[in-house]
TORDO-393806 format. One record per residue (C-alpha): residue number from 0; residue in one letter; x, z, y. Coordinates in steps of 0.2 Angstrom, whole numbers, padded with zeros to 4 digits. Example, Ala and Ser with C-alpha at 12.3 -4.5 7.8 and 13.67 -1.06 7.14 Angstrom:
// residues 2
<0,'A',<0062,0039,-0022>>
<1,'S',<0068,0036,-0005>>
END
This chain:
// residues 169
<0,'M',<0544,0437,0779>>
<1,'I',<0549,0429,0763>>
<2,'R',<0540,0429,0747>>
<3,'I',<0551,0428,0731>>
<4,'H',<0541,0424,0716>>
<5,'L',<0551,0427,0700>>
<6,'M',<0545,0418,0684>>
<7,'R',<0553,0421,0667>>
<8,'S',<0555,0405,0658>>
<9,'G',<0543,0400,0644>>
<10,'E',<0546,0403,0626>>
<11,'A',<0559,0392,0617>>
<12,'L',<0558,0384,0600>>
<13,'P',<0565,0395,0586>>
<14,'E',<0583,0393,0583>>
<15,'G',<0587,0379,0570>>
<16,'S',<0570,0371,0572>>
<17,'A',<0577,0356,0582>>
<18,'P',<0595,0350,0585>>
<19,'N',<0594,0356,0603>>
<20,'P',<0580,0369,0604>>
<21,'G',<0571,0369,0621>>
<22,'L',<0555,0374,0628>>
<23,'G',<0542,0374,0614>>
<24,'P',<0525,0365,0616>>
<25,'V',<0516,0382,0616>>
<26,'G',<0527,0388,0630>>
<27,'R',<0525,0372,0640>>
<28,'E',<0506,0373,0638>>
<29,'R',<0506,0391,0644>>
<30,'L',<0516,0387,0659>>
<31,'E',<0505,0372,0664>>
<32,'R',<0490,0383,0663>>
<33,'S',<0499,0397,0673>>
<34,'A',<0503,0384,0686>>
<35,'R',<0485,0378,0687>>
<36,'T',<0480,0397,0690>>
<37,'L',<0493,0398,0704>>
<38,'L',<0485,0383,0712>>
<39,'G',<0468,0390,0710>>
<40,'L',<0474,0406,0718>>
<41,'G',<0480,0397,0733>>
<42,'L',<0499,0400,0730>>
<43,'W',<0511,0388,0737>>
<44,'F',<0530,0386,0736>>
<45,'D',<0541,0377,0748>>
<46,'L',<0556,0379,0736>>
<47,'A',<0558,0380,0717>>
<48,'L',<0575,0386,0711>>
<49,'F',<0580,0385,0693>>
<50,'P',<0596,0384,0682>>
<51,'P',<0603,0368,0673>>
<52,'D',<0600,0377,0657>>
<53,'S',<0587,0369,0644>>
<54,'V',<0573,0381,0643>>
<55,'P',<0572,0387,0661>>
<56,'M',<0574,0369,0668>>
<57,'Q',<0560,0363,0656>>
<58,'S',<0550,0378,0661>>
<59,'A',<0552,0374,0680>>
<60,'Q',<0548,0356,0676>>
<61,'A',<0532,0361,0667>>
<62,'V',<0526,0371,0682>>
<63,'L',<0532,0358,0695>>
<64,'S',<0522,0344,0686>>
<65,'V',<0506,0353,0690>>
<66,'L',<0511,0357,0708>>
<67,'A',<0516,0338,0710>>
<68,'D',<0506,0336,0726>>
<69,'S',<0513,0351,0735>>
<70,'Q',<0528,0350,0747>>
<71,'C',<0539,0361,0735>>
<72,'R',<0557,0356,0735>>
<73,'A',<0565,0358,0718>>
<74,'V',<0583,0364,0717>>
<75,'M',<0594,0366,0701>>
<76,'D',<0608,0377,0704>>
<77,'K',<0620,0387,0692>>
<78,'R',<0618,0402,0703>>
<79,'A',<0600,0404,0695>>
<80,'R',<0607,0406,0677>>
<81,'A',<0602,0421,0667>>
<82,'S',<0620,0427,0667>>
<83,'A',<0623,0423,0686>>
<84,'S',<0627,0436,0699>>
<85,'T',<0613,0443,0709>>
<86,'E',<0624,0442,0725>>
<87,'A',<0627,0424,0722>>
<88,'L',<0609,0420,0720>>
<89,'L',<0605,0430,0736>>
<90,'D',<0618,0421,0745>>
<91,'L',<0610,0405,0740>>
<92,'L',<0593,0411,0745>>
<93,'R',<0600,0416,0762>>
<94,'Q',<0606,0398,0765>>
<95,'E',<0588,0391,0761>>
<96,'Q',<0575,0389,0775>>
<97,'A',<0561,0393,0763>>
<98,'R',<0547,0406,0766>>
<99,'S',<0539,0405,0748>>
<100,'I',<0552,0403,0734>>
<101,'L',<0549,0401,0715>>
<102,'I',<0564,0406,0705>>
<103,'V',<0562,0401,0686>>
<104,'S',<0575,0409,0675>>
<105,'D',<0577,0421,0661>>
<106,'V',<0583,0439,0658>>
<107,'P',<0593,0447,0663>>
<108,'L',<0594,0438,0680>>
<109,'V',<0575,0440,0684>>
<110,'T',<0575,0458,0680>>
<111,'R',<0592,0461,0689>>
<112,'I',<0587,0452,0705>>
<113,'A',<0570,0461,0705>>
<114,'S',<0579,0478,0704>>
<115,'R',<0592,0473,0717>>
<116,'M',<0579,0468,0729>>
<117,'L',<0567,0483,0726>>
<118,'C',<0581,0496,0727>>
<119,'G',<0593,0488,0739>>
<120,'E',<0608,0491,0728>>
<121,'N',<0619,0480,0718>>
<122,'R',<0623,0489,0702>>
<123,'S',<0628,0484,0684>>
<124,'T',<0614,0494,0677>>
<125,'P',<0597,0491,0686>>
<126,'L',<0588,0506,0694>>
<127,'V',<0572,0498,0690>>
<128,'D',<0568,0491,0673>>
<129,'I',<0555,0477,0674>>
<130,'A',<0549,0470,0658>>
<131,'L',<0543,0452,0662>>
<132,'E',<0536,0442,0647>>
<133,'H',<0539,0424,0644>>
<134,'G',<0529,0415,0658>>
<135,'G',<0526,0431,0668>>
<136,'L',<0527,0431,0687>>
<137,'L',<0530,0444,0700>>
<138,'C',<0530,0443,0719>>
<139,'L',<0542,0452,0730>>
<140,'E',<0541,0451,0749>>
<141,'T',<0556,0455,0761>>
<142,'E',<0563,0451,0778>>
<143,'A',<0571,0434,0781>>
<144,'A',<0588,0441,0780>>
<145,'L',<0586,0448,0763>>
<146,'D',<0595,0463,0768>>
<147,'R',<0581,0476,0767>>
<148,'K',<0572,0482,0752>>
<149,'A',<0558,0471,0746>>
<150,'K',<0541,0476,0742>>
<151,'L',<0533,0472,0725>>
<152,'L',<0516,0464,0730>>
<153,'W',<0510,0460,0712>>
<154,'S',<0515,0455,0695>>
<155,'L',<0505,0444,0683>>
<156,'P',<0508,0444,0664>>
<157,'P',<0505,0427,0655>>
<158,'I',<0489,0433,0647>>
<159,'V',<0481,0435,0664>>
<160,'L',<0487,0419,0670>>
<161,'D',<0481,0410,0654>>
<162,'G',<0464,0419,0656>>
<163,'Q',<0462,0413,0674>>
<164,'A',<0466,0395,0669>>
<165,'S',<0454,0396,0654>>
<166,'R',<0439,0401,0665>>
<167,'R',<0442,0386,0677>>
<168,'T',<0442,0373,0663>>
END
């Protein structure tokens, strides 16, 4: 079985606040707290996949900085972009030999890939509409071939991830 963890990237700086707006300090802190919670829950990833776009890449880096001692392999690939095809991303996942995968991207990709994996159909309009907040995380489980419908194991909004981290500090 493979577990796919979909995380929506953190909140960006407002447009016009910097020459190249990226992940804001509040978004970075929230993601780092979330990563500490994931460690505390015993979650691990052998692959982290993210696009070469500013905010998702910086979001993945914030999470990976906390998971620095793990054996997680980081892969930056354009097939993880928010506008990428779900089938292209699934093809990439099929090539990887990973059992626990973290994908950090943004909408609409995170919602399209969740819908595609849960419903088993590639549609331009998702059958399942999943609202995932910035920094939110959901976990799907599927067979290694990624050709069967996945199960939604759990979903954690950022407020829960933040709250768990705050109790540990």
